[in-house]
N, C-alpha and C positions, 0 to 999 in steps of 0.2 A: 442555358448552360450546356445542353446537349450539342448545340451547333458550335459553341466555342470549343468544346472538347474535340469535336470532329475536326475542326480547323487546325487545332494544335497537333493532332495526330497526323493530319495530312501534311503539315509543314515538316514534321519529322521524317515522313516518308519521302518528301521532295528533297530534303537535305541528303538523306541516305542515297537516293537515286543519283544525285549530282556526284557524290563521292564514288559510287559504283562506276559510273560512266567515265569520270575523270581518271580513275585508276585502271580502266579496261577490264573490269570484272565481268562475269557472265551476266546476261540480262535477266532480271527477276521475272518470274512468271505471274506474280500477284503482289498485292501490297504486303502481305505477310512474308512472302518469299524475299522481299527487299531486305529485310533484317536478317534472314537466313544467309543471304549472300555475304553480308558484312561479317556474320559469325563464321562462315566457312573460310573467310580470308583473314580471320583473327583480328578484325578491327574492333569487335565487341566480344566480351566474355559471355559465358553461359547465362549468368544471372541477368545481365542486361538484355541479352537476346530473348530470354523467356518473357521478360516484362514488355519489351517492344512488340513481340509476337502477339501477346494478349491485347495490347493496345490496337494493333492492326485488325485483329478479329473483332474487337469491340467497335471499331470504326465501321466495319461492315454491318454490324448489328444496328448501329445508330442510323445508317443510311438506308438499309433494306428492311429492317424490322423494327422501326421506331415505335410502333404501337405496343411492343413487348418490353420496352425499357421501363424499369422501375425508377422513379425519381430518387429514391434513397440510394440506389447504386451509383447514380451520377454524383450525388453529394459525397458519397464515400470515396469515390475515385479522386475527386477534386481535393 
């Protein structure tokens, strides 16, 4: 489940990056910054930005600190 969630988040980041580059927006500095760029350009609202930012941070946790992931958190997110 963790890997599937990671892939889904990365697909969202990839889509966001395509939109950013197609529209000539500034280059994101990180995965989380990708969604900030969309928010700055009023593509997504505050609520969606906050949710997507949490997802990007959670992706980093899955990738870099997978030993600290509680299975119940993954189930709750899904």
